[in-house]
C-alpha positions, 0 to 999 in steps of 0.5 A: 390644828382642826385638820389634825382633829378632824383627821383623828376623828375620821380615822381610817375606818371613816367618820364618826356616827351619831351616838359614837364617843369621840376620842379624847383630844387637847387643842388650844382655845382662842387664847392658846391655853390647852383645853382637853375634851375629858376634862370638859366632859367631867363638868357636863356635856360638850358640843364641838363645833368647827368654824371652818372659815373663822381664821381663813381669808375669803 
């Protein structure tokens, strides 16, 4: 899932730059429930953070 999000954020034109607006996305939370960026933003600022080794061995 994270790889799909990174691919969407990076796109063909390159990485997002500071100040760019992230595209809307929906991903499952740690309990499998869908979470949508636009719905979170309606509640206030959002920080998107990746834990690249959280669910990988080693």
